[in-house]
N, C-alpha and C positions, 0 to 999 in steps of 0.2 A: 492518444489513448487516455482513458479515464480510469481511475481506481477508486475503490470503496472498501472500507473495513466494516464488517458487520459486528456491531458492538455486542450482540447476543452470543456470538461465537468466539470473539477475541478473548484470550486468556491473559493478556497483558505480559507476554513473555519478553517483549522489547526487541525481538529478533529483527523485525522489519525496520525499526528505528535505527538499529545498528547497521543494517545493510544499506538502507537508503534514507538517511536522515534529512535529505533535501525534500522528501515527499511525505514521510511519516513522522509523527511525533506522538508522545503519550499525553493523554488528557484523562484525568480521573481514573487512572489505572487501566485504561484501554487505549489502544492505538487508533489514530485517525489519520486519514490522508488529508493534509492541509494544503496540498498543491494538486489540483486536478482541473484541467488536463495536465498530464505529466509532460514537461519539456522534453524535446527529442533527445537531448544528450543524457537524460536520466532514465530512459525507457529500459535499457538493459539491466541496470541495478534494481529498478522497480520490479521487473519480471523475476529477478533472482529473489527478491523479498517475498513475492507472491508464491513462488515455488517452494521456498523454505519455511513458510508459515506452517507450524505443526498441526494446526486445526483448520486450515484452509478458510480462514476468515476474510481473506482479501480477494476481491474479484476485479477483473479487468474488463473494461468495455472499450472496444475499438470504435473510434469516432468515424462515422460515414463522411467521406469527402464529397463535397458538393461543388 
């Protein structure tokens, strides 16, 4: 799966970086997904970060398997 943070929506609350620091970090007061695709072992914590985002700034894209 791939994740993306919309910088226009992100309010910089840091919740995603606390929940899944292996995928998200802060840059210029906004969160970014610096690891995408998300490694299989981190998918659950990444989904939790997406679910807990108070402004729904994070989106998940499932990769099509070929």
